[in-house]
C-alpha positions as protocol buffer text, in pm:
chain_id: "A"
residue {
  index: 1
  type: UNK
  ca { x: 10477 y: 10252 z: 11797 }
}
residue {
  index: 2
  type: UNK
  ca { x: 10373 y: 10408 z: 11469 }
}
residue {
  index: 3
  type: UNK
  ca { x: 10443 y: 10215 z: 11153 }
}
residue {
  index: 4
  type: UNK
  ca { x: 10713 y: 10326 z: 10908 }
}
residue {
  index: 5
  type: UNK
  ca { x: 10574 y: 10346 z: 10553 }
}
residue {
  index: 6
  type: UNK
  ca { x: 10756 y: 10434 z: 10232 }
}
residue {
  index: 7
  type: UNK
  ca { x: 10647 y: 10476 z: 9868 }
}
residue {
  index: 8
  type: UNK
  ca { x: 10809 y: 10267 z: 9596 }
}
residue {
  index: 9
  type: UNK
  ca { x: 10790 y: 10249 z: 9217 }
}
residue {
  index: 10
  type: UNK
  ca { x: 10798 y: 9910 z: 9041 }
}
residue {
  index: 11
  type: UNK
  ca { x: 10983 y: 9864 z: 8713 }
}
residue {
  index: 12
  type: UNK
  ca { x: 11160 y: 9579 z: 8538 }
}
residue {
  index: 13
  type: UNK
  ca { x: 11052 y: 9226 z: 8448 }
}
residue {
  index: 14
  type: UNK
  ca { x: 10713 y: 9103 z: 8566 }
}
residue {
  index: 15
  type: UNK
  ca { x: 10865 y: 8798 z: 8733 }
}
residue {
  index: 16
  type: UNK
  ca { x: 11142 y: 8989 z: 8915 }
}
residue {
  index: 17
  type: UNK
  ca { x: 11048 y: 9357 z: 8951 }
}
residue {
  index: 18
  type: UNK
  ca { x: 11274 y: 9632 z: 9081 }
}
residue {
  index: 19
  type: UNK
  ca { x: 11146 y: 9842 z: 9375 }
}
residue {
  index: 20
  type: UNK
  ca { x: 11274 y: 10203 z: 9380 }
}
residue {
  index: 21
  type: UNK
  ca { x: 11221 y: 10432 z: 9680 }
}
residue {
  index: 22
  type: UNK
  ca { x: 11034 y: 10755 z: 9605 }
}
residue {
  index: 23
  type: UNK
  ca { x: 10982 y: 11073 z: 9805 }
}
residue {
  index: 24
  type: UNK
  ca { x: 10954 y: 11446 z: 9736 }
}
residue {
  index: 25
  type: UNK
  ca { x: 11321 y: 11464 z: 9629 }
}
residue {
  index: 26
  type: UNK
  ca { x: 11331 y: 11139 z: 9427 }
}
residue {
  index: 27
  type: UNK
  ca { x: 10995 y: 11161 z: 9254 }
}
residue {
  index: 28
  type: UNK
  ca { x: 10866 y: 10977 z: 8949 }
}
residue {
  index: 29
  type: UNK
  ca { x: 10876 y: 11105 z: 8593 }
}
residue {
  index: 30
  type: UNK
  ca { x: 10669 y: 10975 z: 8304 }
}
residue {
  index: 31
  type: UNK
  ca { x: 10869 y: 10840 z: 8008 }
}
residue {
  index: 32
  type: UNK
  ca { x: 10814 y: 10638 z: 7694 }
}
residue {
  index: 33
  type: UNK
  ca { x: 11026 y: 10365 z: 7851 }
}
residue {
  index: 34
  type: UNK
  ca { x: 11019 y: 10143 z: 8161 }
}
residue {
  index: 35
  type: UNK
  ca { x: 11247 y: 10371 z: 8363 }
}
residue {
  index: 36
  type: UNK
  ca { x: 11234 y: 10475 z: 8729 }
}
residue {
  index: 37
  type: UNK
  ca { x: 11477 y: 10769 z: 8723 }
}
residue {
  index: 38
  type: UNK
  ca { x: 11349 y: 11105 z: 8841 }
}
residue {
  index: 39
  type: UNK
  ca { x: 11554 y: 11332 z: 8615 }
}
residue {
  index: 40
  type: UNK
  ca { x: 11631 y: 11149 z: 8289 }
}
residue {
  index: 41
  type: UNK
  ca { x: 11606 y: 11356 z: 7973 }
}
residue {
  index: 42
  type: UNK
  ca { x: 11578 y: 11055 z: 7744 }
}
residue {
  index: 43
  type: UNK
  ca { x: 11249 y: 10900 z: 7630 }
}
residue {
  index: 44
  type: UNK
  ca { x: 11021 y: 11207 z: 7651 }
}
residue {
  index: 45
  type: UNK
  ca { x: 10657 y: 11172 z: 7543 }
}
residue {
  index: 46
  type: UNK
  ca { x: 10631 y: 11301 z: 7183 }
}
residue {
  index: 47
  type: UNK
  ca { x: 10365 y: 11556 z: 7095 }
}
residue {
  index: 48
  type: UNK
  ca { x: 10150 y: 11415 z: 6812 }
}
residue {
  index: 49
  type: UNK
  ca { x: 10193 y: 11602 z: 6484 }
}
residue {
  index: 50
  type: UNK
  ca { x: 9853 y: 11502 z: 6345 }
}
residue {
  index: 51
  type: UNK
  ca { x: 9559 y: 11712 z: 6464 }
}
residue {
  index: 52
  type: UNK
  ca { x: 9363 y: 11527 z: 6733 }
}
residue {
  index: 53
  type: UNK
  ca { x: 9629 y: 11256 z: 6774 }
}
residue {
  index: 54
  type: UNK
  ca { x: 9743 y: 11115 z: 7106 }
}
residue {
  index: 55
  type: UNK
  ca { x: 10065 y: 10975 z: 7253 }
}
residue {
  index: 56
  type: UNK
  ca { x: 10106 y: 10810 z: 7592 }
}
residue {
  index: 57
  type: UNK
  ca { x: 10376 y: 10745 z: 7848 }
}
residue {
  index: 58
  type: UNK
  ca { x: 10452 y: 10396 z: 7968 }
}
residue {
  index: 59
  type: UNK
  ca { x: 10230 y: 10334 z: 8271 }
}
residue {
  index: 60
  type: UNK
  ca { x: 10373 y: 10378 z: 8621 }
}
residue {
  index: 61
  type: UNK
  ca { x: 10323 y: 10131 z: 8907 }
}
residue {
  index: 62
  type: UNK
  ca { x: 10348 y: 10255 z: 9266 }
}
residue {
  index: 63
  type: UNK
  ca { x: 10275 y: 10106 z: 9607 }
}
residue {
  index: 64
  type: UNK
  ca { x: 10346 y: 10161 z: 9975 }
}
residue {
  index: 65
  type: UNK
  ca { x: 10588 y: 9941 z: 10166 }
}
residue {
  index: 66
  type: UNK
  ca { x: 10528 y: 9903 z: 10541 }
}
residue {
  index: 67
  type: UNK
  ca { x: 10888 y: 9857 z: 10663 }
}
residue {
  index: 68
  type: UNK
  ca { x: 10808 y: 9877 z: 11036 }
}
residue {
  index: 69
  type: UNK
  ca { x: 10486 y: 9715 z: 11156 }
}
residue {
  index: 70
  type: UNK
  ca { x: 10193 y: 9907 z: 11308 }
}
residue {
  index: 71
  type: UNK
  ca { x: 10086 y: 9852 z: 11669 }
}
residue {
  index: 72
  type: UNK
  ca { x: 9777 y: 9665 z: 11547 }
}
residue {
  index: 73
  type: UNK
  ca { x: 9688 y: 9729 z: 11183 }
}
residue {
  index: 74
  type: UNK
  ca { x: 9686 y: 9961 z: 10882 }
}
residue {
  index: 75
  type: UNK
  ca { x: 9358 y: 9990 z: 10692 }
}
residue {
  index: 76
  type: UNK
  ca { x: 9174 y: 10187 z: 10423 }
}
residue {
  index: 77
  type: UNK
  ca { x: 9469 y: 10292 z: 10208 }
}
residue {
  index: 78
  type: UNK
  ca { x: 9374 y: 10587 z: 9983 }
}
residue {
  index: 79
  type: UNK
  ca { x: 9548 y: 10799 z: 9722 }
}
residue {
  index: 80
  type: UNK
  ca { x: 9494 y: 11143 z: 9569 }
}
residue {
  index: 81
  type: UNK
  ca { x: 9671 y: 11420 z: 9381 }
}
residue {
  index: 82
  type: UNK
  ca { x: 9625 y: 11794 z: 9431 }
}
residue {
  index: 83
  type: UNK
  ca { x: 9625 y: 12020 z: 9126 }
}
residue {
  index: 84
  type: UNK
  ca { x: 9574 y: 12390 z: 9064 }
}
residue {
  index: 85
  type: UNK
  ca { x: 9356 y: 12280 z: 8773 }
}
residue {
  index: 86
  type: UNK
  ca { x: 9306 y: 11954 z: 8580 }
}
residue {
  index: 87
  type: UNK
  ca { x: 9634 y: 11780 z: 8474 }
}
residue {
  index: 88
  type: UNK
  ca { x: 9537 y: 11846 z: 8112 }
}
residue {
  index: 89
  type: UNK
  ca { x: 9527 y: 12221 z: 8169 }
}
residue {
  index: 90
  type: UNK
  ca { x: 9795 y: 12240 z: 8437 }
}
residue {
  index: 91
  type: UNK
  ca { x: 10052 y: 12060 z: 8222 }
}
residue {
  index: 92
  type: UNK
  ca { x: 9917 y: 12194 z: 7888 }
}
residue {
  index: 93
  type: UNK
  ca { x: 9873 y: 11843 z: 7750 }
}
residue {
  index: 94
  type: UNK
  ca { x: 9680 y: 11944 z: 7435 }
}
residue {
  index: 95
  type: UNK
  ca { x: 9374 y: 11767 z: 7297 }
}
residue {
  index: 96
  type: UNK
  ca { x: 9285 y: 11439 z: 7130 }
}
residue {
  index: 97
  type: UNK
  ca { x: 8998 y: 11294 z: 6931 }
}
residue {
  index: 98
  type: UNK
  ca { x: 9030 y: 10951 z: 7093 }
}
residue {
  index: 99
  type: UNK
  ca { x: 9116 y: 10932 z: 7463 }
}
residue {
  index: 100
  type: UNK
  ca { x: 9130 y: 11288 z: 7603 }
}
residue {
  index: 101
  type: UNK
  ca { x: 9474 y: 11407 z: 7705 }
}
residue {
  index: 102
  type: UNK
  ca { x: 9537 y: 11394 z: 8078 }
}
residue {
  index: 103
  type: UNK
  ca { x: 9664 y: 11182 z: 8366 }
}
residue {
  index: 104
  type: UNK
  ca { x: 9479 y: 10851 z: 8415 }
}
residue {
  index: 105
  type: UNK
  ca { x: 9460 y: 10591 z: 8691 }
}
residue {
  index: 106
  type: UNK
  ca { x: 9354 y: 10225 z: 8668 }
}
residue {
  index: 107
  type: UNK
  ca { x: 9011 y: 10146 z: 8817 }
}
residue {
  index: 108
  type: UNK
  ca { x: 8826 y: 9820 z: 8881 }
}
residue {
  index: 109
  type: UNK
  ca { x: 8476 y: 9950 z: 8965 }
}
residue {
  index: 110
  type: UNK
  ca { x: 8188 y: 10059 z: 8744 }
}
residue {
  index: 111
  type: UNK
  ca { x: 8116 y: 10395 z: 8908 }
}
residue {
  index: 112
  type: UNK
  ca { x: 8321 y: 10684 z: 9040 }
}
residue {
  index: 113
  type: UNK
  ca { x: 8162 y: 10658 z: 9385 }
}
residue {
  index: 114
  type: UNK
  ca { x: 8261 y: 10289 z: 9408 }
}
residue {
  index: 115
  type: UNK
  ca { x: 8618 y: 10387 z: 9321 }
}
residue {
  index: 116
  type: UNK
  ca { x: 8623 y: 10590 z: 9642 }
}
residue {
  index: 117
  type: UNK
  ca { x: 8497 y: 10311 z: 9870 }
}
residue {
  index: 118
  type: UNK
  ca { x: 8589 y: 9975 z: 9713 }
}
residue {
  index: 119
  type: UNK
  ca { x: 8940 y: 9834 z: 9655 }
}
residue {
  index: 120
  type: UNK
  ca { x: 9081 y: 9956 z: 9320 }
}
residue {
  index: 121
  type: UNK
  ca { x: 9444 y: 9852 z: 9352 }
}
residue {
  index: 122
  type: UNK
  ca { x: 9598 y: 9509 z: 9300 }
}
residue {
  index: 123
  type: UNK
  ca { x: 9843 y: 9289 z: 9487 }
}
residue {
  index: 124
  type: UNK
  ca { x: 10206 y: 9334 z: 9389 }
}
residue {
  index: 125
  type: UNK
  ca { x: 10202 y: 8972 z: 9272 }
}
residue {
  index: 126
  type: UNK
  ca { x: 9980 y: 9090 z: 8984 }
}
residue {
  index: 127
  type: UNK
  ca { x: 10234 y: 9353 z: 8872 }
}
residue {
  index: 128
  type: UNK
  ca { x: 10255 y: 9395 z: 8493 }
}
residue {
  index: 129
  type: UNK
  ca { x: 10560 y: 9553 z: 8336 }
}
residue {
  index: 130
  type: UNK
  ca { x: 10495 y: 9865 z: 8131 }
}
residue {
  index: 131
  type: UNK
  ca { x: 10568 y: 9835 z: 7763 }
}
residue {
  index: 132
  type: UNK
  ca { x: 10506 y: 9994 z: 7424 }
}
residue {
  index: 133
  type: UNK
  ca { x: 10723 y: 10136 z: 7146 }
}
residue {
  index: 134
  type: UNK
  ca { x: 11018 y: 10278 z: 7335 }
}
residue {
  index: 135
  type: UNK
  ca { x: 11070 y: 10647 z: 7268 }
}
residue {
  index: 136
  type: UNK
  ca { x: 10736 y: 10679 z: 7089 }
}
residue {
  index: 137
  type: UNK
  ca { x: 10433 y: 10565 z: 7293 }
}
residue {
  index: 138
  type: UNK
  ca { x: 10337 y: 10333 z: 7575 }
}
residue {
  index: 139
  type: UNK
  ca { x: 10060 y: 10076 z: 7562 }
}
residue {
  index: 140
  type: UNK
  ca { x: 9744 y: 10210 z: 7721 }
}
residue {
  index: 141
  type: UNK
  ca { x: 9624 y: 10084 z: 8058 }
}
residue {
  index: 142
  type: UNK
  ca { x: 9284 y: 10043 z: 7894 }
}
residue {
  index: 143
  type: UNK
  ca { x: 9282 y: 9720 z: 7697 }
}
residue {
  index: 144
  type: UNK
  ca { x: 9643 y: 9624 z: 7779 }
}
residue {
  index: 145
  type: UNK
  ca { x: 9712 y: 9609 z: 8151 }
}
residue {
  index: 146
  type: UNK
  ca { x: 9670 y: 9244 z: 8255 }
}
residue {
  index: 147
  type: UNK
  ca { x: 9475 y: 9336 z: 8569 }
}
residue {
  index: 148
  type: UNK
  ca { x: 9250 y: 9620 z: 8451 }
}
residue {
  index: 149
  type: UNK
  ca { x: 9201 y: 9522 z: 8086 }
}
residue {
  index: 150
  type: UNK
  ca { x: 8975 y: 9228 z: 8170 }
}
residue {
  index: 151
  type: UNK
  ca { x: 8740 y: 9409 z: 8408 }
}
residue {
  index: 152
  type: UNK
  ca { x: 8434 y: 9450 z: 8190 }
}
residue {
  index: 153
  type: UNK
  ca { x: 8241 y: 9671 z: 8433 }
}
residue {
  index: 154
  type: UNK
  ca { x: 8518 y: 9926 z: 8493 }
}
residue {
  index: 155
  type: UNK
  ca { x: 8469 y: 10281 z: 8375 }
}
residue {
  index: 156
  type: UNK
  ca { x: 8613 y: 10359 z: 8028 }
}
residue {
  index: 157
  type: UNK
  ca { x: 8777 y: 10018 z: 7997 }
}
residue {
  index: 158
  type: UNK
  ca { x: 8969 y: 10011 z: 8324 }
}
residue {
  index: 159
  type: UNK
  ca { x: 9085 y: 10366 z: 8386 }
}
residue {
  index: 160
  type: UNK
  ca { x: 8960 y: 10720 z: 8454 }
}
residue {
  index: 161
  type: UNK
  ca { x: 9110 y: 11073 z: 8485 }
}
residue {
  index: 162
  type: UNK
  ca { x: 9306 y: 11108 z: 8807 }
}
residue {
  index: 163
  type: UNK
  ca { x: 9162 y: 11453 z: 8881 }
}
residue {
  index: 164
  type: UNK
  ca { x: 8844 y: 11270 z: 8993 }
}
residue {
  index: 165
  type: UNK
  ca { x: 9044 y: 11208 z: 9314 }
}
residue {
  index: 166
  type: UNK
  ca { x: 9167 y: 11549 z: 9421 }
}
residue {
  index: 167
  type: UNK
  ca { x: 9153 y: 11559 z: 9805 }
}
residue {
  index: 168
  type: UNK
  ca { x: 9162 y: 11343 z: 10117 }
}
residue {
  index: 169
  type: UNK
  ca { x: 8781 y: 11349 z: 10129 }
}
residue {
  index: 170
  type: UNK
  ca { x: 8761 y: 11261 z: 9760 }
}
residue {
  index: 171
  type: UNK
  ca { x: 9036 y: 11000 z: 9741 }
}
residue {
  index: 172
  type: UNK
  ca { x: 9084 y: 10684 z: 9533 }
}
residue {
  index: 173
  type: UNK
  ca { x: 9051 y: 10369 z: 9746 }
}
residue {
  index: 174
  type: UNK
  ca { x: 9367 y: 10165 z: 9695 }
}
residue {
  index: 175
  type: UNK
  ca { x: 9263 y: 9902 z: 9950 }
}
residue {
  index: 176
  type: UNK
  ca { x: 8940 y: 9895 z: 10151 }
}
residue {
  index: 177
  type: UNK
  ca { x: 8965 y: 9719 z: 10486 }
}
residue {
  index: 178
  type: UNK
  ca { x: 9258 y: 9595 z: 10689 }
}
residue {
  index: 179
  type: UNK
  ca { x: 9572 y: 9563 z: 10478 }
}
residue {
  index: 180
  type: UNK
  ca { x: 9851 y: 9501 z: 10732 }
}
residue {
  index: 181
  type: UNK
  ca { x: 9828 y: 9338 z: 11076 }
}
residue {
  index: 182
  type: UNK
  ca { x: 10098 y: 9363 z: 11343 }
}
residue {
  index: 183
  type: UNK
  ca { x: 10363 y: 9231 z: 11359 }
}
residue {
  index: 184
  type: UNK
  ca { x: 10367 y: 9204 z: 10977 }
}
residue {
  index: 185
  type: UNK
  ca { x: 10569 y: 9420 z: 10742 }
}
residue {
  index: 186
  type: UNK
  ca { x: 10473 y: 9401 z: 10378 }
}
residue {
  index: 187
  type: UNK
  ca { x: 10423 y: 9578 z: 10047 }
}
residue {
  index: 188
  type: UNK
  ca { x: 10060 y: 9679 z: 9999 }
}
residue {
  index: 189
  type: UNK
  ca { x: 9835 y: 9707 z: 9696 }
}
residue {
  index: 190
  type: UNK
  ca { x: 9958 y: 9878 z: 9378 }
}
residue {
  index: 191
  type: UNK
  ca { x: 9819 y: 10159 z: 9165 }
}
residue {
  index: 192
  type: UNK
  ca { x: 9889 y: 10230 z: 8797 }
}
residue {
  index: 193
  type: UNK
  ca { x: 9892 y: 10574 z: 8633 }
}
residue {
  index: 194
  type: UNK
  ca { x: 9966 y: 10703 z: 8282 }
}
residue {
  index: 195
  type: UNK
  ca { x: 9996 y: 11037 z: 8101 }
}
residue {
  index: 196
  type: UNK
  ca { x: 9833 y: 11096 z: 7760 }
}
residue {
  index: 197
  type: UNK
  ca { x: 9954 y: 11386 z: 7546 }
}
residue {
  index: 198
  type: UNK
  ca { x: 9746 y: 11531 z: 7260 }
}
residue {
  index: 199
  type: UNK
  ca { x: 9826 y: 11751 z: 6964 }
}
residue {
  index: 200
  type: UNK
  ca { x: 9884 y: 12115 z: 7050 }
}
residue {
  index: 201
  type: UNK
  ca { x: 10051 y: 12032 z: 7382 }
}
residue {
  index: 202
  type: UNK
  ca { x: 10318 y: 12266 z: 7516 }
}
residue {
  index: 203
  type: UNK
  ca { x: 10667 y: 12118 z: 7493 }
}
residue {
  index: 204
  type: UNK
  ca { x: 10897 y: 12108 z: 7791 }
}
residue {
  index: 205
  type: UNK
  ca { x: 10940 y: 11982 z: 8147 }
}
residue {
  index: 206
  type: UNK
  ca { x: 10628 y: 12016 z: 8359 }
}
residue {
  index: 207
  type: UNK
  ca { x: 10591 y: 12144 z: 8713 }
}
residue {
  index: 208
  type: UNK
  ca { x: 10617 y: 11889 z: 8994 }
}
residue {
  index: 209
  type: UNK
  ca { x: 10294 y: 11778 z: 9155 }
}
residue {
  index: 210
  type: UNK
  ca { x: 10248 y: 11587 z: 9481 }
}
residue {
  index: 211
  type: UNK
  ca { x: 10074 y: 11252 z: 9514 }
}
residue {
  index: 212
  type: UNK
  ca { x: 9959 y: 11153 z: 9863 }
}
residue {
  index: 213
  type: UNK
  ca { x: 9880 y: 10822 z: 10029 }
}
residue {
  index: 214
  type: UNK
  ca { x: 9664 y: 10828 z: 10340 }
}
residue {
  index: 215
  type: UNK
  ca { x: 9556 y: 10540 z: 10566 }
}
residue {
  index: 216
  type: UNK
  ca { x: 9419 y: 10462 z: 10910 }
}
residue {
  index: 217
  type: UNK
  ca { x: 9654 y: 10314 z: 11168 }
}
residue {
  index: 218
  type: UNK
  ca { x: 9534 y: 10161 z: 11495 }
}
């Protein structure tokens, strides 16, 4: 029988995280707070007033939860997002003189090609709570996330633009190899994403975009 797999968002304390179910009707929204709600109007990401400045959301942690075991195993878990253009352009995120505005994802490899074939995600036991100055800016994945910050060979300090992974054939490798064996049910490896907003960004709620997990089941 086919496995049952759901997507969850992790928030809350590092030692006792909260897992919130997510689907196309209960999606995730980026805030300047550690919040999992899909429609809150509090804690928006401010647009920098200084030319070339940048502001960031708190990072988001997501993973898949295998709630009904596969017949044999689940392997090669991948992730991608489909955009009509880059997130920077599609969401009108402005520009910055430091880190370019856009949507970023944590990486643990030195090259883009390795990010598509080698494990980039981390076990849920290595979850790190998002933080920053609430209502103003989140701490960047690069240099601050306890898993990615210490990976010296990673691209750009542990993250890269998410539009590098824009299709099933060009996907980010969350976990390479066999992740779940029957009759096990378990939460699988996590990913972390973050939005950066630059000066000149367009204010307002942005259009929904779909993130997709794919995997092999045998």
